[in-house]
C-alpha positions as CSV (number, residue, x, y, z in Angstrom):
1,X,-8.1,-31.7,-1.7
2,X,-9.4,-30.6,1.7
3,X,-8.0,-32.9,4.4
4,X,-10.6,-34.3,7.2
5,X,-11.6,-31.2,9.4
6,X,-10.3,-33.3,12.8
7,X,-6.8,-33.0,11.1
8,X,-6.8,-29.3,10.4
9,X,-5.2,-26.8,12.9
10,X,-6.7,-23.5,14.0
11,X,-4.9,-20.3,15.1
12,X,-6.5,-17.8,17.5
13,X,-4.6,-14.7,17.5
14,X,-5.5,-11.7,19.5
15,X,-3.9,-8.2,19.0
16,X,-4.1,-5.2,21.1
17,X,-3.0,-2.2,18.8
18,X,-1.4,1.0,19.8
19,X,-4.2,3.8,19.1
20,X,-2.1,5.9,16.7
21,X,-1.9,2.8,14.5
22,X,-5.2,1.0,14.4
23,X,-6.3,1.9,10.8
24,X,-3.1,1.1,9.4
25,X,-2.8,-2.3,11.2
26,X,-6.5,-3.1,10.1
27,X,-5.4,-2.3,6.5
28,X,-2.2,-4.3,6.9
29,X,-3.8,-7.4,8.4
30,X,-6.7,-7.4,5.9
31,X,-4.2,-7.5,3.0
32,X,-2.2,-10.3,4.9
33,X,-5.5,-12.4,5.3
34,X,-6.3,-12.1,1.7
35,X,-2.7,-13.1,0.4
36,X,-2.6,-15.9,2.7
37,X,-5.9,-17.2,1.4
38,X,-5.0,-16.4,-2.3
39,X,-1.4,-17.7,-2.3
40,X,-1.2,-20.5,0.4
41,X,-2.8,-23.8,-0.7
42,X,-2.9,-24.9,3.1
43,X,-4.9,-21.8,4.5
44,X,-8.5,-22.8,4.5
45,X,-9.8,-19.7,6.5
46,X,-8.7,-16.3,7.6
47,X,-11.1,-14.4,9.3
48,X,-10.1,-10.8,10.7
49,X,-12.4,-9.6,13.6
50,X,-12.6,-6.4,15.5
51,X,-14.4,-5.4,18.7
52,X,-17.3,-3.1,17.9
53,X,-16.5,-1.7,21.5
54,X,-12.7,-1.7,21.6
55,X,-11.3,-0.4,18.2
56,X,-7.8,-1.3,19.3
57,X,-8.9,-5.2,19.8
58,X,-8.5,-7.7,16.7
59,X,-9.0,-11.2,16.5
60,X,-8.0,-13.8,13.8
61,X,-9.5,-17.1,13.2
62,X,-7.3,-19.2,10.9
63,X,-7.5,-22.6,9.7
64,X,-4.8,-24.5,8.2
65,X,-4.4,-28.1,6.7
66,X,-1.6,-29.1,9.0
67,X,1.8,-27.6,11.0
68,X,3.5,-27.6,7.6
69,X,0.8,-25.3,6.4
70,X,1.4,-23.2,9.5
71,X,5.0,-23.1,8.9
72,X,4.6,-22.1,5.1
73,X,2.4,-19.1,6.3
74,X,5.1,-18.0,9.1
75,X,7.7,-17.9,6.0
76,X,5.5,-16.6,3.2
77,X,6.6,-13.2,1.9
78,X,3.4,-11.4,2.7
79,X,3.4,-12.6,6.4
80,X,7.0,-11.5,6.7
81,X,6.3,-8.2,5.2
82,X,3.1,-7.9,7.4
83,X,5.0,-8.6,10.7
84,X,8.0,-6.4,10.0
85,X,5.5,-3.5,9.0
86,X,3.3,-4.1,12.1
87,X,5.6,-5.1,14.8
88,X,5.9,-1.9,16.3
89,X,2.3,-1.1,16.4
90,X,1.2,-4.1,18.4
91,X,1.0,-3.6,22.3
92,X,-0.1,-7.2,23.1
93,X,-0.2,-10.4,21.0
94,X,-1.6,-13.7,22.1
95,X,-1.5,-17.0,19.8
96,X,-3.1,-20.2,20.6
97,X,-3.3,-23.5,18.4
98,X,-5.9,-25.9,18.4
99,X,-7.4,-28.7,16.5
100,X,-10.5,-28.4,14.6
101,X,-12.9,-31.2,15.8
102,X,-16.0,-30.0,13.8
103,X,-16.5,-27.6,10.8
104,X,-19.9,-26.4,10.0
105,X,-21.6,-28.6,12.5
106,X,-25.4,-28.4,12.8
107,X,-26.5,-27.0,16.0
108,X,-29.1,-28.9,17.8
């Protein structure tokens, strides 16, 4: 059952990756995103974006049912494995949490 979008939480994560690890990071984060969507009931969306002009810059857009779903994600085996594998590849990481106010809202 999907909760009201106004109750869902969004994680916005920006990574700057060390040049020698860009391709390995992309592969690892794509596996983590797929596992999050497949294995976590509270993960509703997990987009992986990469800047076309700056290949070291990645952006994640994740939607979760609530804080408990985020906590489940952060304790999941696939996330813990991804974090351990990629920790030294990351030059900079910024995370913001927001409340989703509208999903698929029409543009007027």
